[in-house]
C-alpha positions in Angstrom: -4.6 -36.7 -1.4 -2.7 -35.9 2.4 -2.6 -33.0 3.7 0.5 -30.9 2.7 2.8 -30.6 6.0 4.2 -26.4 7.1 7.3 -25.4 6.9 8.2 -22.3 8.9 11.9 -21.2 7.3 13.9 -18.1 8.9 16.6 -17.0 7.0 17.9 -13.4 6.5 19.2 -13.5 3.0 16.1 -13.2 0.2 18.2 -14.8 -2.0 18.2 -18.4 -0.2 14.7 -17.2 1.2 13.5 -17.7 -2.7 16.0 -20.5 -3.0 14.5 -22.7 0.0 11.1 -22.2 -1.1 11.2 -22.9 -4.5 12.8 -26.0 -3.0 10.4 -27.0 -0.9 7.4 -25.9 -2.1 7.1 -28.9 -4.6 6.5 -31.1 -1.0 5.7 -28.2 1.5 3.7 -25.3 2.1 6.2 -22.9 2.7 6.1 -20.0 5.4 9.4 -17.9 5.0 10.3 -14.9 7.8 13.2 -12.3 7.5 14.6 -12.6 11.5 13.9 -14.0 14.5 11.5 -11.8 16.1 8.9 -12.0 13.1 9.8 -16.1 12.6 8.5 -15.5 16.4 5.5 -13.5 15.9 4.3 -15.9 12.8 5.0 -19.0 15.3 2.3 -17.3 17.8 -0.1 -17.4 15.1 -0.2 -20.7 13.6 2.0 -23.7 14.1 4.2 -25.5 11.3 4.9 -29.0 11.2 8.9 -28.2 11.0 11.0 -24.9 11.9 13.8 -24.6 9.4 15.8 -21.6 10.9 19.3 -19.6 10.1 21.7 -19.4 12.8 23.1 -15.9 11.8 20.5 -14.0 12.1 21.2 -9.7 12.7 18.5 -10.3 15.0 18.9 -13.3 17.6 21.0 -16.0 17.6 20.2 -19.3 16.4 20.6 -20.5 20.4 17.6 -17.8 21.0 15.4 -18.6 19.0 15.5 -22.2 19.5 14.5 -21.4 23.5 12.1 -19.6 22.7 10.1 -21.9 19.7 10.5 -24.0 22.3 8.8 -21.5 25.0 5.6 -21.4 22.4 5.1 -24.2 20.6 6.3 -27.2 23.1 9.2 -29.6 22.7 7.3 -31.6 20.4 8.0 -29.3 17.4 11.3 -30.3 15.6 13.6 -26.9 15.0 16.6 -27.8 12.2 19.3 -25.0 12.3 20.9 -24.6 8.8 24.3 -22.0 8.7 27.0 -21.9 6.7 29.3 -22.6 9.7 30.2 -26.6 10.1 32.1 -26.1 13.0 31.6 -28.9 15.7 30.8 -25.9 18.3 28.5 -25.1 16.0 26.9 -28.0 15.4 26.9 -29.1 19.4 25.4 -25.8 20.6 22.6 -25.6 18.1 21.7 -29.4 19.2 22.0 -27.9 22.8 20.0 -25.3 22.2 16.6 -27.5 21.3 17.4 -28.4 17.4 17.0 -31.9 16.5 19.0 -31.5 13.1 21.8 -29.6 11.0 21.9 -28.8 7.6 25.4 -27.0 5.8 25.5 -24.3 3.4 25.5 -24.0 0.9 22.1 -25.9 0.1 22.0 -28.9 -2.1 18.4 -29.0 -3.9 18.5 -32.7 -4.6 18.5 -33.2 -1.2 17.4 -30.7 1.0 13.1 -32.1 0.7 14.7 -35.4 1.5 16.2 -34.1 4.2 13.6 -32.9 5.5 11.3 -35.6 5.6 13.5 -37.4 7.4 13.8 -34.7 10.2 9.7 -35.5 9.9 9.9 -38.7 10.2 11.5 -38.7 13.6 15.1 -38.6 12.4 17.1 -36.8 15.3 20.8 -36.2 15.7 21.9 -36.6 19.9 24.5 -35.0 21.7 26.9 -37.3 23.9 26.5 -35.6 28.1 29.8 -34.3 27.8 29.2 -32.3 24.8 25.3 -31.4 26.1 27.1 -30.5 29.3 30.0 -28.1 27.5 27.4 -26.5 24.8 25.0 -25.6 27.2 27.5 -24.1 29.9 29.0 -22.3 26.6 25.9 -20.9 25.7 24.8 -20.0 29.4 28.4 -17.6 29.5 27.8 -16.5 26.0 23.8 -15.5 26.5 25.0 -13.9 29.8 27.3 -11.7 28.3 25.1 -10.7 25.5 22.4 -9.6 28.3 25.2 -8.0 30.1 25.4 -5.7 27.0 22.2 -5.3 26.0 21.7 -3.8 29.5 23.9 -1.7 29.0 22.9 -0.2 25.8 19.5 0.5 27.0 21.0 2.1 30.1 22.5 4.6 27.5 19.7 5.1 24.7 17.6 6.0 28.2 20.0 8.1 28.9 20.2 9.5 25.6 16.2 9.8 25.7 15.8 11.9 28.6 18.6 14.0 27.6 16.6 14.9 24.3 13.1 14.9 25.9 14.6 17.5 28.7 16.2 19.7 25.3 12.9 19.3 23.6 11.0 20.8 25.9 13.9 23.7 27.3 13.8 24.1 23.2 9.7 24.1 22.9 9.7 26.6 26.2 12.5 28.9 24.7 10.9 29.0 21.6 7.7 30.1 22.7 9.1 33.0 25.3 11.3 34.8 23.0 8.8 34.8 20.5 5.4 35.7 22.2 6.8 39.5 23.0 7.7 40.6 18.7 4.2 38.7 18.0 2.7 40.5 20.7 4.2 44.0 19.8 3.5 43.2 15.8 -0.2 42.0 16.8 -0.4 45.7 18.1 1.0 47.4 15.5 -1.3 45.2 12.6 -4.7 46.3 14.7 -3.7 49.9 15.0 -3.2 49.8 10.9 -6.0 47.7 10.0 -8.6 49.7 12.4 -7.4 53.2 10.9 -7.3 51.8 7.5 -11.0 50.8 8.0 -12.0 54.2 9.1 -10.6 56.1 6.3 -13.2 56.2 3.6 -9.8 57.5 1.3 -8.0 54.4 1.9 -8.4 52.1 -1.5 -10.1 48.7 -0.3 -7.1 47.2 -1.7 -5.0 47.8 1.2 -7.9 46.9 3.6 -7.7 44.0 2.3 -3.9 44.0 2.8 -4.7 44.4 6.6 -7.3 41.5 6.6 -4.8 39.2 5.3 -1.8 39.8 8.0 -4.7 40.0 10.5 -5.5 36.4 9.5 -1.9 35.6 9.4 -0.7 37.2 13.0 -4.1 35.1 14.3 -2.5 31.7 13.1 0.9 32.6 14.6 -1.0 33.2 18.1 -3.0 29.5 17.7 -0.1 28.3 16.2 2.1 29.7 19.3 -0.8 28.3 22.0 -0.3 25.0 20.9 3.5 25.3 21.6 3.2 26.9 25.0 0.9 24.4 25.8 2.7 21.5 24.5 5.8 22.5 26.5 4.0 23.0 29.6 2.4 19.9 29.4 5.7 18.1 28.4 7.2 20.2 31.4 4.0 19.0 33.9 4.1 22.6 34.3 0.5 23.2 34.0 -2.5 22.9 36.2 -5.7 21.5 35.7 -8.4 23.7 36.5 -10.9 20.8 37.4 -14.8 22.1 37.5 -18.1 20.9 36.2 -18.5 21.0 32.8 -21.4 19.9 29.7 -18.8 18.7 27.3 -21.6 18.7 24.3 -21.4 22.3 25.7 -17.1 22.3 24.6 -18.0 20.2 21.2 -20.5 22.8 19.9 -17.7 25.5 20.5 -14.9 23.7 19.2 -17.2 22.7 16.0 -17.9 26.6 15.6 -14.3 27.5 16.0 -13.9 25.7 12.3 -17.8 26.8 11.0 -16.5 29.2 7.6 -13.7 26.4 7.2 -16.7 24.1 6.6 -18.5 26.0 5.2 -15.8 27.0 2.4 -15.3 23.3 1.9 -18.9 22.0 2.0 -17.8 19.9 4.9 -20.8 18.9 7.5 -19.8 17.8 11.2 -23.2 15.6 12.3 -23.6 15.4 16.0 -24.4 11.4 17.5 -24.9 9.9 21.3 -27.2 10.3 23.9 -24.8 12.3 26.4 -24.4 15.9 25.1 -25.8 17.0 28.1 -23.7 15.1 30.5 -22.0 16.5 33.2 -18.0 15.9 33.9 -15.8 16.9 35.9 -12.6 18.5 33.6 -10.7 21.6 32.8 -13.1 23.2 30.3 -10.2 25.3 28.6 -8.1 22.0 28.0 -10.8 19.8 27.0 -12.2 22.2 24.2 -8.4 22.4 23.0 -8.5 18.6 22.4 -11.6 18.5 20.9 -10.5 21.3 18.5 -7.7 19.8 17.8 -9.6 16.3 17.2 -12.3 18.3 14.7 -9.4 20.5 12.8 -7.8 16.7 12.2 -10.6 15.2 10.8 -11.2 18.3 8.9 -7.9 18.0 7.1 -8.5 14.2 5.8 -11.6 14.8 4.4 -11.4 16.0 0.7 -13.3 18.5 -0.5 -17.3 18.2 -0.2 -16.7 14.8 1.3 -18.7 12.4 3.6 -19.4 14.4 6.7 -17.6 14.0 10.4 -19.3 12.3 13.2 -19.2 13.7 16.8 -20.2 11.1 19.0 -21.2 11.5 22.4 -21.9 8.3 23.9 -21.8 6.4 27.4 -19.3 3.0 27.8 -19.5 1.3 31.2 -18.5 4.1 33.7 -17.2 6.2 30.8 -17.6 9.6 29.0 -17.1 8.3 25.0 -16.4 10.7 22.6 -15.7 9.6 19.0 -15.0 11.6 16.5 -15.1 10.1 12.8 -14.4 11.1 9.2 -14.7 10.2 5.7 -11.5 11.2 5.0 -7.5 9.3 3.8 -7.5 7.3 6.4 -4.1 5.9 8.3 -1.7 3.4 7.7 -1.8 0.5 10.1 1.8 1.2 11.1 1.3 4.9 12.1 -1.6 4.5 14.8 0.9 3.7 17.1 2.8 7.0 16.3 0.4 9.1 16.0 0.0 10.5 19.5 3.8 11.0 19.3 5.6 14.5 19.5 5.9 15.9 16.2 5.1 13.1 14.1 2.7 13.9 11.0 1.3 11.4 8.1 1.5 14.1 5.8 4.5 14.1 3.1 6.1 17.5 3.9 7.2 17.5 0.2 3.6 17.7 -0.9 2.0 19.2 2.1 0.9 22.6 2.8 0.9 24.4 6.2 -2.6 24.6 7.6 -5.7 23.7 10.0 -8.5 23.5 7.9 -6.9 22.7 4.2 -7.3 19.2 3.4 -4.2 17.5 3.7 -2.7 20.3 5.5 0.0 20.5 7.8 0.6 21.7 10.9 3.2 21.1 13.7 2.9 17.9 14.9 1.8 18.6 18.2 -2.0 18.6 17.9 -2.8 15.1 18.8 0.1 14.7 21.0 -2.2 17.6 23.2 -5.2 15.5 22.8 -3.4 12.6 24.1 -1.6 14.7 26.7 -5.0 16.3 27.7 -7.0 13.0 28.1 -4.2 11.8 30.0 -4.9 15.0 32.4 -7.9 13.9 32.5 -7.2 10.1 34.1 -8.7 9.0 30.5 -7.7 6.8 27.8 -7.4 7.7 23.8 -6.7 5.6 20.5 -7.4 6.0 17.1 -8.7 3.1 14.4 -8.8 3.1 10.5 -9.2 0.5 7.8 -6.0 1.8 6.2 -4.6 5.1 4.0 -6.4 5.5 0.8 -6.5 9.1 -1.2 -8.8 7.9 -3.7 -11.2 5.2 -1.8 -11.1 7.7 2.0 -11.5 4.6 4.3 -11.7 7.1 7.2 -10.8 6.6 10.5 -11.6 7.0 13.9 -10.7 8.8 17.4 -11.8 7.6 20.3 -11.8 9.5 23.9 -12.6 7.5 27.1 -12.9 10.2 30.1 -14.3 8.6 33.8 -17.5 10.4 34.8 -17.5 11.8 38.2 -20.4 10.3 40.3 -20.8 13.8 42.0 -22.2 15.3 38.4 -23.5 12.3 36.3 -26.5 12.8 35.2 
């Protein structure tokens, strides 16, 4: 039995895609794409025997799609246009762009498969020289106009994004400045009250417990404010990294110890691995420790109580120090990986999460991983994340990687 030939159908209308697939699947293997870009992505992975494409797609015009298909797959791949417009001008432009034929809508289910077989068998609709020149000239004019509109829109969008970035940085700076003073005063009074309650044996123990809770809340606010301040200064390039020789393992241990009470409370453990815990590099100890702290906190929040171990690995990869923090937590959806280090992004559903740096699926401000990325960039390093997907039951886990350059002066 001969191998079934493959048709790629690019169509934004779901009903039309399903109809054509049902009509053609008896004779062909049918691949479908919802838009031009998705069709091009499929084409880069697998070359079909024929491309059937709608000309009126939301993202790319039929002429652009045909030209890109030709650039990817070459002249031998037949492209057939399909559209509801039956005007002579539309037909000529489709053929001038590289299509070998033209099928009009509505589709005739009785003849569609036969028409596809004809095109696969060598049928080609051609234009005369004058028609080809006229259609090509029209397409070039339209594409130039489209390009100009796209460039202008991109310039406007970029200007708006720059304004938003400046506004965001100014907001972070102003908020951190305005809140620091009242927070300092509040913290001072709560500490005084706490000390007096503890010193007076006549005080009801429940009042001391209330003071302890208030102290813990203020400490949490201080931690949040510190993150906001660091984020604002990093975003504004107003932070100076004080580079000096540091032992990476020491910073990692300090970051882990910071969360020792939370690890014990949630029955979690952090395992050390790798041969480079005593490795010395030139870095800003405060910033690097902050980055490690955020990665450990992120792993703790992703891991269920009593779950698998969190691994903190420090090894070497070529001329770089390779820091790797892995967990057995809920994992990350593949399409979210590229967003993780964006400011204020969080994968936790805000309707179900609670604010915490250590509770399972706890929420923060969404700047912890952004700080990690900015700190690593300040050290001329690289950071990325890997995960096999998101699953709250199977817990596929996630791994965060950091590569830091090793200075020859301090490497050992």
